[in-house]
KOLSE-777403 format. One record per residue: residue in one letter; x, y, z of N, C-alpha, C, O in turn. Coordinates in steps of 0.001 Angstrom, whole numbers. Layout:
[a,[X,Y,Z],[X,Y,Z],[X,Y,Z],[X,Y,Z]]
...
END
This chain:
[x,[17776,-60,-12998],[16738,-573,-12625],[15558,475,-12476],[15686,1506,-11816]]
[x,[14469,144,-13105],[13128,737,-13144],[12289,720,-12010],[11924,-370,-11570]]
[x,[11880,1918,-11399],[11212,1888,-9949],[10113,2877,-9953],[10309,4046,-10286]]
[x,[8964,2427,-9588],[8039,3291,-9838],[7172,3202,-8648],[6832,2111,-8191]]
[x,[6743,4538,-8045],[5856,4885,-7138],[4325,4932,-7672],[3969,5644,-8612]]
[x,[3464,4064,-6931],[1961,4297,-7420],[1312,4831,-6409],[1149,4275,-5322]]
[x,[902,5959,-6723],[-66,6957,-5663],[-1590,6795,-5953],[-2043,7355,-6951]]
[x,[-2256,6202,-5297],[-3809,6020,-5507],[-4191,7358,-4741],[-3981,7476,-3533]]
[x,[-4760,8356,-5510],[-5717,9492,-5125],[-7157,9755,-5403],[-7653,9744,-6529]]
[x,[-7739,9973,-4378],[-9136,10158,-4351],[-9437,11441,-3651],[-9540,11319,-2430]]
[x,[-9583,12506,-4077],[-9777,13846,-3528],[-8670,14154,-2662],[-8851,14547,-1510]]
[x,[-7349,13967,-3251],[-6056,14411,-2568],[-5580,15574,-3126],[-4355,15693,-3138]]
[x,[-6234,16446,-3583],[-5653,17571,-4445],[-4539,18507,-3399],[-3431,18926,-3735]]
[x,[-5139,18659,-2204],[-4442,19420,-1055],[-2908,18726,-819],[-2003,19309,-221]]
[x,[-2821,17671,-1274],[-1740,17044,-517],[-779,16517,-1670],[267,16095,-1176]]
[x,[-812,16416,-2999],[-280,15778,-4150],[1143,16441,-4442],[2231,15882,-4587]]
[x,[825,17761,-4483],[2058,18523,-4936],[3096,18666,-3677],[4179,19192,-3933]]
[x,[2887,18308,-2559],[3970,17978,-1406],[4670,16711,-1538],[5891,16586,-1446]]
[x,[3586,15499,-1823],[3785,14222,-1927],[5056,13906,-3037],[6050,13208,-2835]]
[x,[4681,14657,-4276],[5568,14392,-5200],[7082,15322,-5098],[8164,15056,-5622]]
[x,[6760,16317,-4355],[8100,16926,-4103],[8738,16229,-3105],[9961,16370,-3135]]
[x,[8326,15543,-2255],[8840,14605,-1049],[9722,13707,-2078],[10947,13810,-2005]]
[x,[9196,12911,-2944],[9729,11785,-3831],[11029,12198,-4563],[12085,11565,-4530]]
[x,[10752,13574,-5356],[11713,14079,-6049],[12963,14482,-5269],[14087,14344,-5751]]
[x,[12727,15011,-3988],[14005,15265,-2917],[14345,14163,-2340],[15552,14109,-2105]]
[x,[13679,13163,-1985],[14231,12229,-1016],[14178,10729,-1828],[14881,9873,-1292]]
[x,[13565,10370,-2841],[13967,9345,-3751],[13877,9623,-4891],[12857,9314,-5507]]
[x,[14981,10324,-5536],[14939,10703,-7011],[15110,9538,-7855],[14682,9607,-9008]]
[x,[15647,8523,-7469],[15509,7050,-8366],[14269,6648,-8863],[14272,5901,-9842]]
[x,[13353,6955,-8442],[11869,6275,-8320],[11172,7322,-9480],[11297,8543,-9393]]
[x,[10544,6759,-10394],[9345,7473,-11137],[8102,7366,-10206],[7962,6733,-9160]]
[x,[7260,8152,-10873],[5858,7953,-9919],[4858,7956,-10916],[5093,8412,-12035]]
[x,[3505,7374,-10526],[2201,7662,-11277],[1289,8002,-10485],[1449,7463,-9390]]
[x,[180,8813,-10551],[-648,9197,-9668],[-1901,8642,-10575],[-2185,8888,-11747]]
[x,[-2653,7659,-9441],[-4002,7075,-10018],[-5045,7790,-9618],[-5435,7515,-8483]]
[x,[-5769,8834,-10333],[-6870,9773,-9944],[-8041,8714,-10333],[-8305,8249,-11442]]
[x,[-8756,8444,-8887],[-9726,7501,-8814],[-10912,8289,-8934],[-11538,8438,-7885]]
[x,[-11377,8838,-9979],[-12455,9704,-10327],[-12900,10739,-9083],[-14039,10868,-8632]]
[x,[-11689,11440,-8654],[-12037,12249,-7941],[-12941,13175,-8006],[-13174,13541,-9158]]
[x,[-13678,13810,-6989],[-14752,14897,-7209],[-14489,16195,-6657],[-15336,17058,-6426]]
[x,[-13143,16275,-6447],[-12530,17581,-6219],[-11618,18053,-7345],[-11789,17705,-8513]]
[x,[-10635,18865,-6937],[-9962,19388,-8276],[-8467,18544,-8271],[-7480,19219,-8566]]
[x,[-8300,17361,-8008],[-7268,16580,-7939],[-6737,16468,-9625],[-5528,16474,-9856]]
[x,[-7654,16378,-10654],[-7268,16399,-12023],[-6778,17658,-12269],[-5661,17637,-12785]]
[x,[-7239,18741,-12074],[-6669,20101,-12438],[-5248,20548,-11871],[-4384,21239,-12410]]
[x,[-5275,19875,-10483],[-4017,20052,-9672],[-2798,19307,-10148],[-1655,19658,-9855]]
[x,[-3112,18177,-10958],[-1928,17337,-11850],[-1637,18026,-13041],[-503,18103,-13512]]
[x,[-2576,18493,-13500],[-2421,19222,-14865],[-1714,20454,-14790],[-905,20701,-15685]]
[x,[-1917,21397,-13719],[-1614,22795,-13329],[-54,22405,-13084],[811,23030,-13698]]
[x,[272,21432,-12239],[1556,21176,-11826],[2448,20348,-12629],[3660,20225,-12455]]
[x,[1714,19778,-13549],[2456,18920,-14688],[2915,17648,-14186],[3884,17086,-14697]]
[x,[2233,17131,-13152],[2323,16005,-12511],[1859,14733,-13344],[835,14843,-14020]]
[x,[2506,13619,-13333],[2070,12410,-13959],[849,11773,-13368],[661,11533,-12175]]
[x,[-32,11512,-14473],[-1179,10787,-13682],[-2144,9928,-14640],[-2072,10214,-15835]]
[x,[-2875,9097,-14333],[-3801,8308,-14963],[-5090,8536,-14682],[-5353,8542,-13480]]
[x,[-6181,8769,-15601],[-7425,9307,-14848],[-8547,8108,-15096],[-8840,7751,-16237]]
[x,[-9126,7542,-13947],[-10021,6634,-14126],[-11435,7324,-14460],[-11875,8272,-13810]]
[x,[-11976,6836,-15360],[-13293,7327,-15831],[-14397,6962,-14543],[-15246,7811,-14271]]
[x,[-14362,5979,-13952],[-15234,5871,-12613],[-14235,5306,-11370],[-13092,4855,-11457]]
[x,[-15019,5482,-10281],[-14418,5094,-8925],[-14412,4093,-8687],[-15457,3508,-8401]]
[x,[-12932,3341,-8716],[-12756,1871,-8550],[-12364,1451,-6970],[-12144,291,-6622]]
[x,[-12326,2483,-6186],[-11815,2357,-4725],[-10465,2097,-4831],[-9725,2114,-5814]]
[x,[-10176,1757,-3214],[-8482,1921,-3360],[-7836,754,-3936],[-6787,918,-4559]]
[x,[-8418,-591,-3781],[-7961,-1897,-4596],[-7757,-1591,-5957],[-6646,-1881,-6401]]
[x,[-8760,-954,-6897],[-8900,-974,-8022],[-7646,78,-8485],[-6815,-189,-9354]]
[x,[-7700,1189,-7792],[-6784,2165,-8270],[-5552,1758,-8162],[-4787,1997,-9097]]
[x,[-5153,1166,-7185],[-3653,628,-7025],[-3455,-396,-7930],[-2341,-396,-8453]]
[x,[-4415,-1493,-8348],[-4042,-2499,-9424],[-3886,-1791,-10518],[-2863,-2075,-11140]]
[x,[-4496,-1031,-10934],[-4185,-159,-12358],[-2916,456,-12112],[-2311,745,-13145]]
[x,[-2303,757,-10969],[-1102,1239,-11019],[107,96,-11146],[1199,403,-11623]]
[x,[-155,-1090,-10731],[444,-2232,-11079],[592,-2714,-12444],[1625,-3169,-12934]]
[x,[-714,-2548,-13100],[-725,-3053,-14349],[82,-1881,-15228],[842,-2191,-16146]]
[x,[-159,-584,-14859],[825,71,-15404],[2372,-34,-15368],[3201,208,-16246]]
[x,[2529,-514,-13952],[3954,-874,-13680],[4545,-2151,-14616],[5673,-2202,-15106]]
[x,[3601,-3052,-14720],[3905,-4351,-15579],[4181,-4003,-16868],[5265,-4344,-17342]]
[x,[3380,-3370,-17535],[3066,-2622,-18867],[4374,-2025,-19481],[4910,-2250,-20566]]
[x,[4729,-1183,-18436],[6178,-341,-18747],[7188,-712,-18320],[8125,74,-18184]]
[x,[7288,-2044,-17978],[8709,-2797,-17367],[9232,-2258,-16329],[10459,-2162,-16348]]
[x,[8568,-1796,-15237],[9105,-1385,-14077],[9463,-2698,-13472],[8721,-3673,-13597]]
[x,[10729,-2745,-12736],[11270,-4098,-11841],[10740,-3954,-10284],[10461,-4894,-9539]]
[x,[10681,-2742,-10019],[10307,-2434,-8703],[9008,-1476,-8501],[8919,-465,-9198]]
[x,[8068,-1768,-7612],[6933,-887,-7515],[6735,-721,-6086],[6784,-1678,-5313]]
[x,[6520,433,-5730],[6106,927,-4305],[4881,1576,-4327],[4665,2446,-5171]]
[x,[3886,1195,-3335],[2500,1996,-2939],[2772,3322,-2068],[3447,3159,-1052]]
[x,[2349,4513,-2342],[2552,5615,-1065],[1169,6002,-1472],[577,6041,-2550]]
[x,[850,6284,-187],[-509,6743,-61],[-671,8428,-413],[173,9242,-39]]
[x,[-1650,8730,-1037],[-1708,10347,-1356],[-1935,11202,-490],[-1898,12372,-871]]
[x,[-2263,10911,1035],[-2609,11563,2138],[-1242,12096,2663],[-1338,12989,3504]]
[x,[-450,11847,2441],[981,12457,2960],[1574,11712,4131],[2626,12086,4650]]
[x,[925,10697,4532],[1629,9991,5746],[2740,9299,5662],[3366,9043,6690]]
[x,[3171,8883,4447],[4387,8081,4172],[5440,8976,3394],[5272,9669,2391]]
[x,[6612,8746,4180],[7969,9706,3945],[8579,8852,2841],[8510,7624,2786]]
[x,[9275,9772,1843],[9680,9016,633],[11110,8629,1047],[11584,7816,254]]
[x,[11835,8924,1922],[13005,8558,2418],[13007,7360,2896],[14077,6762,3005]]
[x,[11834,6789,3267],[11724,5435,3715],[11956,4358,2422],[12495,3276,2656]]
[x,[11545,4689,1114],[11773,3997,121],[13420,3508,-236],[13692,2417,-738]]
[x,[14178,4292,44],[15626,3841,-159],[16083,2602,770],[16915,1734,502]]
[x,[15269,2771,1993],[15446,1588,3017],[14794,387,2785],[15216,-695,3193]]
[x,[13513,584,1972],[12714,-867,1600],[13343,-1251,580],[13325,-2453,315]]
[x,[13994,-419,-179],[14886,-1320,-1595],[16187,-1872,-1151],[16708,-2840,-1705]]
[x,[16673,-1278,-200],[17956,-1832,532],[17568,-3393,1270],[18313,-4365,1145]]
[x,[16415,-3421,1961],[16067,-4675,2477],[15663,-5518,1694],[16058,-6679,1795]]
[x,[14914,-5193,874],[14351,-6254,-364],[15692,-6947,-1227],[15742,-8121,-1593]]
[x,[16545,-6109,-1403],[17872,-6820,-2056],[18586,-7538,-1106],[19082,-8603,-1473]]
[x,[18746,-7155,97],[19945,-7652,1056],[19078,-8913,1460],[19601,-10027,1507]]
[x,[17809,-8724,1734],[16980,-10280,2152],[16498,-11043,919],[15936,-12130,1055]]
[x,[16707,-10493,-285],[16207,-11170,-1458],[14711,-11746,-1235],[14384,-12931,-1285]]
[x,[13979,-10764,-1007],[12479,-10958,-779],[11662,-10458,-1821],[12074,-9669,-2670]]
[x,[10705,-10830,-1778],[9461,-10481,-2921],[8850,-9313,-2588],[8470,-8602,-3519]]
[x,[8620,-8855,-1152],[8039,-7646,-785],[8568,-7169,562],[9017,-7977,1375]]
[x,[8514,-5778,817],[9034,-5319,2067],[8256,-4252,2359],[8229,-3228,1676]]
[x,[7508,-4473,3512],[6606,-3613,4214],[6849,-2841,5396],[7152,-3389,6456]]
[x,[6713,-1363,5251],[7184,-495,5960],[6556,-428,7234],[5414,28,7182]]
[x,[6995,-770,8439],[5944,-1253,9595],[6260,70,10632],[7385,458,10949]]
[x,[4986,645,11064],[5489,1832,12162],[5611,1293,13130],[6154,1998,13981]]
[x,[5251,-82,13580],[5002,-888,15052],[6685,-1611,15501],[6920,-2107,16603]]
[x,[7412,-1537,14680],[8657,-2242,15036],[9404,-1255,16206],[9540,-1498,17405]]
[x,[9841,-56,15437],[10553,657,16394],[9756,1814,17287],[10336,2563,18072]]
[x,[8229,1827,17010],[7377,2629,17407],[7623,4008,17448],[7187,4718,18354]]
[x,[8284,4414,16536],[8296,5935,16292],[7564,6448,15224],[7204,5799,14242]]
[x,[7327,7773,15462],[6343,8460,14774],[4862,8296,15034],[4399,7826,16073]]
[x,[4174,8718,14016],[2602,8488,14305],[2203,7045,14255],[2492,6302,13317]]
[x,[1420,6637,15478],[1149,5446,15718],[-162,4964,15331],[-451,3807,15636]]
[x,[-1120,5784,14615],[-2193,5416,14293],[-3293,5523,15546],[-3023,5487,16747]]
[x,[-4599,5664,14935],[-5534,5704,16034],[-5743,4189,17176],[-5369,3049,16901]]
[x,[-6359,4582,18310],[-6463,3611,19102],[-7297,2310,18431],[-6838,1168,18466]]
[x,[-8465,2618,17874],[-9381,1774,17114],[-8559,951,16090],[-8490,-276,16022]]
[x,[-7969,1845,15331],[-7156,1088,14262],[-5838,318,14776],[-5420,-610,14084]]
[x,[-5393,550,15565],[-4476,-376,16496],[-4995,-1585,16981],[-4349,-2616,16794]]
[x,[-6201,-1617,17652],[-6864,-2778,18157],[-7124,-3604,16763],[-6952,-4823,16749]]
[x,[-7486,-2991,15754],[-7629,-3849,14467],[-6768,-4330,13897],[-6879,-5348,13214]]
[x,[-5524,-3549,14104],[-4249,-4154,13463],[-3612,-5117,14197],[-2912,-6000,13700]]
[x,[-3837,-4975,15380],[-3206,-6418,16246],[-3869,-7577,16030],[-3219,-8574,15714]]
[x,[-5320,-7642,16169],[-6342,-8734,15557],[-5942,-9399,14290],[-5872,-10622,14172]]
[x,[-5672,-8511,13312],[-5339,-8911,12055],[-4088,-9618,11686],[-3935,-10519,10862]]
[x,[-3057,-8923,12603],[-1627,-9691,12774],[-1853,-10795,13328],[-1271,-11793,12902]]
[x,[-2617,-10873,14247],[-2440,-12412,14872],[-3123,-13469,13949],[-2581,-14565,13802]]
[x,[-4387,-13151,13275],[-4937,-13899,12476],[-3832,-14247,11431],[-3651,-15442,11198]]
[x,[-3131,-13384,10826],[-2184,-13684,9847],[-1221,-14706,10292],[-889,-15755,9739]]
[x,[-905,-14275,11216],[218,-15454,11748],[-243,-16814,12215],[548,-17757,12239]]
[x,[-1528,-16941,12593],[-2072,-18043,12774],[-2326,-18826,11464],[-2102,-20034,11395]]
[x,[-2775,-18135,10482],[-2987,-18793,9122],[-1723,-19088,8151],[-1791,-19996,7322]]
[x,[-873,-18496,8252],[497,-18529,7311],[1726,-18593,8189],[2776,-18815,7586]]
[x,[1801,-18422,9654],[2971,-18732,10359],[4040,-17893,10021],[5208,-18281,10054]]
[x,[3596,-16412,9598],[4462,-15380,9605],[3817,-14268,10386],[2601,-14079,10363]]
[x,[4704,-13501,11113],[4286,-12270,11835],[4292,-11116,11163],[5419,-10819,10766]]
[x,[3299,-10220,10839],[3413,-9220,9976],[2810,-8168,11185],[1645,-8314,11557]]
[x,[3643,-7141,11751],[3200,-6267,12776],[2471,-5298,12230],[1637,-4749,12950]]
[x,[2608,-4917,10984],[1671,-3784,10328],[912,-4060,9057],[1049,-3335,8073]]
[x,[106,-5113,9073],[-706,-5654,7909],[-1362,-4608,6883],[-1373,-4712,5657]]
[x,[-1852,-3682,7585],[-2694,-2382,6760],[-1919,-1562,6151],[-2348,-838,5253]]
[x,[-545,-1550,6581],[677,-624,5914],[339,-533,4497],[108,-1590,3910]]
[x,[262,755,3750],[370,1061,2478],[1513,1253,1827],[1582,1251,598]]
[x,[2615,1456,2697],[3938,1403,2193],[4464,83,1670],[5332,-373,2414]]
[x,[4269,-470,891],[5106,-1783,388],[5688,-1661,-974],[5222,-1151,-1993]]
[x,[6866,-2277,-730],[7849,-2060,-2006],[7827,-3721,-2425],[8110,-4620,-1633]]
[x,[7489,-3889,-3627],[7653,-5460,-4430],[8309,-5432,-5685],[8407,-4490,-6471]]
[x,[8819,-6779,-5785],[9503,-7154,-7092],[8587,-7275,-8365],[7401,-6951,-8305]]
[x,[9236,-7808,-9660],[8534,-7874,-10641],[7576,-8878,-10785],[6576,-8779,-11496]]
[x,[7938,-10019,-9985],[6899,-11146,-9705],[5839,-10709,-8976],[4763,-11130,-9400]]
[x,[5777,-9914,-7898],[4687,-9466,-7368],[3950,-8476,-7973],[2751,-8425,-7697]]
[x,[4440,-7638,-8781],[3715,-6692,-9656],[2805,-7388,-10915],[1678,-7038,-11266]]
[x,[3576,-8401,-11448],[2758,-9534,-12220],[1389,-9927,-11480],[234,-9663,-11815]]
[x,[1851,-10607,-10418],[622,-11073,-9515],[-294,-10200,-9147],[-1458,-10529,-9373]]
[x,[-65,-8977,-8546],[-1254,-7831,-8343],[-1857,-7200,-9637],[-2881,-6517,-9596]]
[x,[-1239,-7438,-10676],[-1729,-6834,-12014],[-2756,-7585,-12608],[-3559,-7118,-13416]]
[x,[-2732,-8831,-12183],[-3729,-10064,-12586],[-4885,-10108,-11464],[-6065,-10140,-11812]]
[x,[-4557,-10108,-10282],[-5535,-10484,-9203],[-5112,-9336,-7687],[-4057,-9453,-7064]]
[x,[-5967,-8514,-7422],[-5646,-7833,-6452],[-7112,-7499,-5621],[-8090,-7183,-6297]]
[x,[-7206,-7572,-4332],[-8401,-7312,-3394],[-8783,-5694,-3675],[-7901,-4853,-3851]]
[x,[-10026,-5422,-3690],[-10783,-4261,-4015],[-10975,-3307,-2962],[-10776,-2102,-3119]]
[x,[-11492,-4015,-1520],[-11977,-3207,-831],[-11090,-2791,513],[-11035,-1611,859]]
[x,[-10503,-3681,1137],[-9577,-3411,2136],[-8167,-4303,1635],[-7942,-5332,2272]]
[x,[-7346,-3984,667],[-6504,-4750,-61],[-5031,-5358,917],[-4448,-6433,768]]
[x,[-4771,-4421,1760],[-3496,-4805,2047],[-3351,-6028,3092],[-2568,-6924,2778]]
[x,[-3901,-6104,4050],[-3821,-7320,4825],[-4478,-8906,3965],[-4191,-10071,4241]]
[x,[-5266,-8466,3057],[-5678,-9713,2386],[-4658,-10222,1395],[-4421,-11416,1217]]
[x,[-3994,-9085,680],[-3152,-9315,-338],[-1756,-10023,267],[-1280,-11030,-257]]
[x,[-1245,-9462,1270],[-38,-10124,1731],[-225,-11476,2224],[620,-12358,2072]]
[x,[-1516,-11661,2909],[-1971,-13047,3252],[-1849,-13988,2010],[-1265,-15069,2079]]
[x,[-2367,-13569,1000],[-2408,-14291,-383],[-592,-14689,-670],[-151,-15827,-831]]
[x,[70,-13635,-670],[1234,-13729,-1112],[2120,-14759,11],[3019,-15518,-351]]
[x,[1718,-14619,1228],[2678,-15492,2075],[2121,-17069,1872],[2914,-18009,1924]]
[x,[776,-17255,1651],[177,-18704,1469],[685,-19137,97],[818,-20347,-85]]
[x,[983,-18288,-891],[1644,-18831,-1952],[3050,-19137,-2259],[3517,-19615,-3293]]
[x,[3683,-18750,-1099],[5038,-18874,-650],[6209,-17768,-1261],[7349,-17965,-1681]]
[x,[5566,-16780,-1145],[6443,-15512,-1756],[6824,-15126,-225],[6177,-15306,806]]
[x,[8096,-14535,-432],[8908,-14166,824],[8697,-12748,1310],[9076,-11849,559]]
[x,[8221,-12474,2304],[7790,-11257,2795],[8354,-10622,3999],[8186,-11316,5001]]
[x,[8965,-9526,4199],[10010,-8965,5307],[9161,-7435,5519],[8373,-6925,4723]]
[x,[9496,-7032,6534],[9022,-5817,7207],[10549,-5114,7594],[11577,-5752,7820]]
[x,[10415,-3786,7605],[11237,-2861,8194],[10677,-1963,8632],[9596,-1589,8177]]
[x,[11359,-1319,9760],[10769,-165,10509],[10980,1007,9790],[12013,1313,9196]]
[x,[9986,1624,9870],[9865,3229,8893],[8912,4169,10381],[8340,3677,11354]]
[x,[9078,5554,10001],[8264,6378,10668],[7168,6940,9836],[7463,6982,8641]]
[x,[6022,7370,10130],[5155,7642,9269],[4630,9096,9919],[4879,9342,11099]]
[x,[4000,9903,9208],[3304,11221,9914],[1985,10690,9924],[1659,9646,9359]]
[x,[1106,11559,10691],[-167,11728,10867],[-874,12138,9366],[-385,13084,8748]]
[x,[-1803,11548,8915],[-2505,12030,7801],[-2249,13449,7691],[-2104,14074,8742]]
[x,[-2164,14110,6493],[-2181,15305,6099],[-3644,15842,5854],[-4006,16966,6202]]
[x,[-4440,14927,5224],[-5885,15071,5094],[-6775,14092,4849],[-6320,12957,4999]]
[x,[-7959,14178,4503],[-9045,13156,4521],[-8893,12442,6186],[-8025,12889,6936]]
[x,[-9748,11404,6607],[-9981,10546,7683],[-9884,9090,7677],[-10498,8544,6760]]
[x,[-9204,8277,8553],[-9543,6805,8511],[-10988,6464,8263],[-12015,7115,8449]]
[x,[-10740,5079,7720],[-12102,4478,7395],[-12652,3662,8614],[-13787,3189,8675]]
[x,[-11371,3535,9885],[-11893,3177,10851],[-12012,4247,12015],[-11151,4131,12888]]
[x,[-12700,5009,12134],[-12922,5869,13088],[-13981,5890,14042],[-14066,6760,14909]]
[x,[-14744,5005,13910],[-15653,4637,14763],[-16031,3193,15097],[-16088,2284,14268]]
[x,[-16301,3075,16511],[-16216,1447,17029],[-17189,443,15827],[-16754,-615,15372]]
[x,[-18350,943,15512],[-19088,-77,14684],[-18132,-117,13117],[-17983,-1218,12587]]
[x,[-17593,987,12530],[-16811,844,11411],[-15678,-245,11549],[-15356,-1082,10706]]
[x,[-14991,18,13177],[-13759,-977,13298],[-14518,-2455,13401],[-13901,-3417,12943]]
[x,[-15735,-2656,13943],[-16036,-3893,13953],[-16478,-4774,12703],[-16375,-5974,12450]]
[x,[-17051,-3608,11979],[-17250,-4068,10215],[-15807,-4614,9478],[-15590,-5647,8845]]
[x,[-14916,-3469,9835],[-13856,-3795,9201],[-13008,-5016,9693],[-12318,-5543,8821]]
[x,[-12962,-5437,10689],[-12379,-6641,11631],[-12988,-7790,10953],[-12304,-8707,10498]]
[x,[-14356,-7746,10874],[-15021,-9090,10373],[-15082,-9051,8801],[-14909,-10180,8342]]
[x,[-15240,-8270,8022],[-14903,-8428,6673],[-13375,-8723,6055],[-13087,-9456,5109]]
[x,[-12534,-7959,6850],[-11235,-8245,6369],[-10624,-9719,6944],[-9641,-10280,6462]]
[x,[-11343,-10164,7963],[-10663,-11077,8507],[-11328,-12559,7536],[-10745,-13634,7398]]
[x,[-12444,-12242,7073],[-12960,-13281,6196],[-12263,-13243,4724],[-12171,-14274,4057]]
[x,[-11790,-12021,4275],[-11083,-11945,3460],[-9736,-12574,3401],[-9241,-13061,2385]]
[x,[-9172,-12519,4608],[-8163,-13021,4844],[-7868,-14669,4963],[-6920,-15292,4485]]
[x,[-8840,-15100,5650],[-9226,-16568,5483],[-9151,-16853,3972],[-8209,-17477,3483]]
[x,[-10164,-16380,3263],[-10356,-16952,2087],[-9034,-16842,1181],[-8874,-17674,288]]
[x,[-8155,-15905,1379],[-6727,-15608,821],[-5910,-16807,1042],[-5398,-17444,121]]
[x,[-5798,-17105,2309],[-5073,-18121,2847],[-5267,-19394,2358],[-4316,-20134,2107]]
[x,[-6607,-19765,2175],[-7225,-21003,1688],[-6844,-21153,351],[-6212,-22122,-68]]
[x,[-7295,-20019,-460],[-7127,-20108,-1888],[-5436,-20044,-2237],[-5006,-20602,-3247]]
[x,[-4710,-19452,-1481],[-3242,-19345,-1702],[-2782,-20865,-1444],[-1974,-21326,-2250]]
[x,[-3181,-21601,-499],[-2596,-22734,-489],[-2915,-23795,-1410],[-2218,-24794,-1588]]
[x,[-4036,-23523,-2005],[-4564,-24201,-3316],[-3792,-24057,-4543],[-3691,-24863,-5467]]
[x,[-3249,-22877,-4407],[-2548,-22527,-5766],[-1122,-22603,-5460],[-461,-21914,-6237]]
[x,[-430,-23222,-4572],[743,-23228,-4271],[1462,-24161,-4752],[2662,-24219,-4481]]
END
C-alpha cells in the first residue's frame, strides 16, 4: 500500500530536516513530499542540500493551497493513503502507525489525531483551546458528530478522501471546514488519541484575542457553508 506524508512548508527551514528524520525513523513505510509554499527563507536551499523530496510553488498559496497540492500529487502518483504533518515539528511520526491501524480497524475514510482525548503532551494555548471548543460544539450541532480536535493538522485519509480534497479543499483555515464537509457528505471520520509537541518554530495564527475572535467568526461561517453544501451533495 502506497502511503504519503504531505508536509506543507512556509519558512520552515529550521525544522524540516528533523521532521523528515522522524518520519524515516518512526514511520518508514511512508513516503513524503514537502510542499514549499514560496517560502521567503532558505527552505528550498535546505531541501536541495539535504536531498529532501519537495515541490516548489511559484507563489504563496497559503496552507489550504499547499495541502491541496499535496493531495493532487498523492492522487496523480497513485497513493492509497495520505496524511498531513505540519512542518513546524509538533506532530510525532510515531502516531502515523496508530492512525493507519485505526483507519483500517474502523473501516473509516479519515482518522484525526486528537491531543484532547487523553490530554497528554502539549495542549495548545488557552486562546486556541477556547476556539477549538467552540468549533467542536458547532460541528457537533451541524453534523451530529463530536470532533474533539477539529483544528488538528494530523489527519490520515483514504483514496476516496484524497480524490475529494484534490478537487476541492478550503484555503484559509482548512481543517475544521474540510472535516465538516466530509461529515455532511456521509464520509466516516474517527479520532484517536495522540501526543503532540509544542511547535518547534513559528507561532500560532491565534495568538491574540482579536485574532481569536476573527478566527472563530470566519471559520464558523465556513463550517456552516460546508455543512449546508455537503447536505446538498449527499
